[in-house]
C-alpha positions in Angstrom: -12.5 12.9 4.9 -12.2 9.5 3.1 -9.1 7.4 3.1 -7.5 6.4 -0.2 -6.2 2.8 -0.4 -2.9 2.7 -2.2 -1.1 -0.4 -3.5 2.6 -0.8 -3.4 2.8 0.2 -7.1 1.2 3.5 -6.2 3.9 4.4 -3.7 6.2 6.5 -5.8 9.4 8.0 -4.2 7.5 11.3 -3.6 4.6 9.4 -1.8 7.2 7.4 0.2 8.8 10.6 1.3 5.5 12.1 2.5 4.7 8.9 4.4 8.2 8.9 5.9 7.8 12.5 7.1 4.7 11.5 9.0 6.1 8.3 10.4 9.3 10.1 11.6 7.2 12.8 13.2 5.1 10.3 15.1 7.9 7.8 15.8 11.0 10.1 16.0 13.4 7.6 17.4 13.0 5.2 14.5 14.9 6.7 11.5 15.6 9.9 9.6 13.2 10.9 6.8 15.7 9.7 4.2 16.3 6.4 5.9 12.5 5.8 6.3 11.9 6.8 2.7 14.5 4.3 1.5 13.1 1.6 3.9 9.6 2.1 2.6 10.7 1.8 -1.1 12.9 -1.2 -0.4 10.3 -3.0 1.8 7.4 -2.3 -0.6 9.3 -3.9 -3.5 8.8 -7.2 -1.8 5.1 -6.9 -1.0 2.7 -7.3 -3.9 -0.2 -7.5 -1.4 0.6 -4.3 0.5 -2.0 -1.6 0.9 -1.7 1.8 2.6 -4.8 3.7 3.7 -3.9 7.4 3.6 -5.5 10.7 4.1 -3.6 13.5 2.4 -3.9 17.3 2.4 -1.9 19.0 -0.4 1.6 17.6 -0.1 1.3 16.1 3.4 0.1 12.8 4.7 -2.2 13.4 7.7 -2.9 9.8 8.6 -1.8 6.3 7.5 -2.5 2.7 8.3 -0.5 0.1 6.4 -1.5 -3.5 6.0 -0.2 -6.6 4.3 -1.7 -10.1 4.1 0.4 -12.8 5.6 0.0 -16.3 6.9 -0.2 -17.4 10.5 -0.3 -21.0 11.9 -2.8 -22.2 14.5 -0.9 -24.2 17.1 -3.7 -26.7 17.9 -4.4 -27.8 14.4 -1.3 -26.7 12.4 -3.7 -25.0 9.9 -2.5 -21.8 8.3 -4.7 -18.8 7.8 -4.2 -15.6 5.9 -4.6 -12.4 8.0 -4.2 -8.7 7.4 -1.2 -7.5 9.4 -1.9 -3.9 10.4 1.2 -1.7 11.1 2.6 1.8 10.7 -0.6 3.4 12.0 0.0 7.1 12.5 -1.8 10.5 12.6 -0.2 13.8 12.3 -0.2 15.3 15.9 -1.9 18.5 14.7 -4.7 16.6 13.1 -5.6 14.1 15.9 -9.1 14.1 17.2 -10.7 14.6 13.8 -11.4 11.0 13.0 -8.5 10.6 10.5 -6.9 7.8 12.4 -10.2 5.9 12.7 -10.8 6.5 9.0 -7.5 4.9 7.8 -7.8 2.0 10.2 -11.5 1.4 9.1 -10.2 1.4 5.5 -7.9 -1.5 6.4 -10.7 -3.2 8.4 -12.9 -3.1 5.2 -10.4 -5.5 3.6 -11.3 -8.1 6.2 -13.6 -10.7 4.6 -12.2 -9.9 1.2 -8.4 -10.1 1.3 -8.3 -12.2 4.5 -10.9 -13.2 7.2 -9.5 -10.8 9.9 -6.8 -8.2 10.7 -4.3 -8.9 13.5 -1.9 -6.4 15.1 -0.1 -5.2 18.2 -0.7 -1.8 19.9 0.2 0.4 22.8 -3.2 2.1 22.5 -5.9 -0.6 22.6 -8.7 1.8 23.7 -8.5 3.6 20.3 -9.1 0.3 18.4 -11.8 -0.9 20.8 -13.8 2.3 20.1 -14.0 1.2 16.4 -14.9 -2.4 17.0 -11.6 -4.4 17.6 -11.0 -6.6 20.5 -7.9 -7.8 22.4 -6.9 -11.4 22.1 -5.2 -13.4 24.8 -3.3 -15.9 22.6 0.3 -16.6 23.1 2.3 -15.7 20.0 5.5 -17.2 18.7 7.7 -17.1 15.6 8.9 -20.6 14.7 11.2 -19.0 12.1 13.3 -17.3 14.8 15.9 -20.0 15.1 17.5 -18.5 18.2 14.2 -18.1 20.2 11.3 -19.7 18.4 9.0 -19.6 21.4 9.7 -16.0 22.2 6.8 -13.5 21.7 7.6 -11.6 18.4 5.3 -8.7 19.4 6.7 -6.0 21.7 3.5 -3.9 22.5 1.3 -4.8 25.4 -1.9 -5.6 23.5 -2.7 -7.7 20.4 -5.9 -6.9 18.7 -8.2 -8.5 16.1 -11.0 -7.3 13.8 -13.6 -8.4 13.2 -14.0 -10.2 16.5 -16.3 -12.9 15.1 -13.7 -14.0 12.6 -11.1 -14.9 15.3 -11.6 -18.6 15.9 -8.8 -19.4 18.3 -9.1 -17.9 21.7 -6.6 -20.0 23.8 -4.1 -21.6 21.4 -0.6 -20.6 20.5 -0.4 -18.6 17.2 2.8 -18.8 15.1 3.3 -15.6 13.2 5.6 -17.5 10.8 7.8 -14.4 10.8 8.8 -11.3 12.7 6.3 -9.2 14.7 4.9 -6.1 13.0 
């Protein structure tokens, strides 16, 4: 099944609610469906460069991988680079193992080279992403815009991944996310 790539403008309240139902099912401690729907609609209003790769069946989202382009700063040179920030990756529990998760992530990976050189994200399940060509990076990450702790790691998951591996140029330097983790 192919993934559709939706822009922020395509996320109507009904689509946002379907996305919220899936996200609340997969990440139950986060928010209620109503809160998640409102969050999606509010957040998307600020992101012209947002894309959601989705697989739907009737009125249900079976898998999603969200991505937005944003800038990071390379510590050694101070240069900024646009990346695709991958987040909100989820597959309905009853539909896992059918390739839907890989399909939505690969739809985001296809943006690499067009919208930005690479995708960068955190995960608790790196093996899933390694199977589809991503690699772990060992950089130290900071958020200089966090005034109370600018040197703290803004990521909370144990692994940070990149795709495609060849596009990641900085293997040892500090990377400033220039914002919160995602």
